C-alpha positions in Angstrom: -4.2 14.0 -2.0 -6.2 11.5 -4.1 -8.7 14.2 -4.9 -6.0 16.4 -6.1 -4.5 13.7 -8.3 -7.9 12.9 -9.8 -9.3 16.4 -10.1 -6.8 19.2 -9.3 -4.1 18.7 -11.8 -3.8 21.5 -14.3 -1.7 19.7 -16.8 -3.2 16.3 -17.1 -0.7 15.2 -19.8 2.3 16.0 -17.5 4.3 13.0 -16.2 4.4 14.7 -12.8 1.9 14.1 -10.1 1.9 17.7 -8.8 1.3 20.3 -11.5 0.7 24.0 -11.4 -1.3 26.5 -13.4 1.8 27.8 -15.0 3.9 24.7 -15.5 3.8 21.0 -15.9 5.2 20.5 -12.4 5.2 22.3 -9.0 8.5 23.3 -7.5 9.6 21.7 -4.3 8.7 24.8 -2.3 5.3 24.8 -4.1 4.6 21.2 -3.0 5.6 21.9 0.5 3.4 25.0 0.7 0.5 22.9 -0.8 1.1 20.2 1.8 1.2 22.7 4.7 -2.1 24.1 3.4 -3.6 20.6 3.4 -2.5 20.0 6.9 -4.1 23.3 8.0 -7.5 22.0 6.9 -7.3 19.1 9.3 -9.8 18.8 12.2 -8.5 18.6 15.7 -8.8 14.8 15.8 -7.1 14.5 12.4 -4.3 16.9 13.5 -3.2 14.5 16.2 -2.6 11.9 13.5 -0.8 14.1 11.0 0.9 16.8 13.1 4.4 15.2 12.7 4.0 14.1 9.1 6.1 15.8 6.5 5.7 15.5 2.7 9.2 13.9 2.4 8.3 11.2 4.9 7.2 9.4 1.7 10.8 9.3 0.6 11.9 7.5 3.8 9.2 5.0 3.6 9.7 4.3 -0.1 13.5 3.8 0.5 12.8 1.4 3.4 10.6 -0.9 1.2 13.2 -1.0 -1.6 12.5 1.8 -4.0 15.7 3.0 -5.7 16.9 6.6 -5.3 16.2 7.1 -9.0 12.6 5.9 -8.6 12.1 8.2 -5.6 13.7 11.1 -7.3 11.4 10.8 -10.3 8.3 10.3 -8.2 9.1 13.4 -6.1 9.9 15.5 -9.2 13.6 15.8 -8.4 14.6 15.9 -12.0 17.4 17.8 -13.7 16.9 20.1 -16.7 18.1 17.2 -18.8 15.3 15.0 -17.5 17.5 12.7 -15.4 16.8 12.0 -11.7 18.5 14.5 -9.4 19.9 12.0 -6.9 21.8 14.6 -4.8 18.4 16.3 -4.0 16.7 13.1 -3.2 19.4 11.9 -0.9 18.6 14.7 1.5 15.2 13.2 2.1 16.1 9.5 2.3 18.1 9.0 5.4 18.8 5.4 6.2 17.9 4.3 9.7 19.7 1.8 11.9 17.0 -0.8 11.8 17.1 -0.9 8.0 20.9 -1.3 8.0 20.6 -4.1 10.6 18.1 -5.9 8.5 20.3 -5.6 5.4 23.3 -6.9 7.4 21.3 -9.9 8.6 20.8 -10.9 4.9 24.6 -11.1 4.4 25.2 -13.5 7.3 
């Protein structure tokens, strides 16, 4: 992924991380297709480490460490045509887990 960000972006002036040849950003399906292709290039040993990883796992991890839904939406490219974060899209990929809720409840006590 680092190599793509450094060398593969077609629109270097785009605020989006994932760009395409035709637009300043990839669609969600385009990103998922690109990610599947990256995974297909893994060696057998690498595959054991990444087989269960999905692109949107980033959203879960970012939410757990305190990113706001707006920040995650912008980073993932979930943006409306008006340029605002598409929170309803992002929510699908940021499920809260029980441990996270328990930790937050312990802060209230």
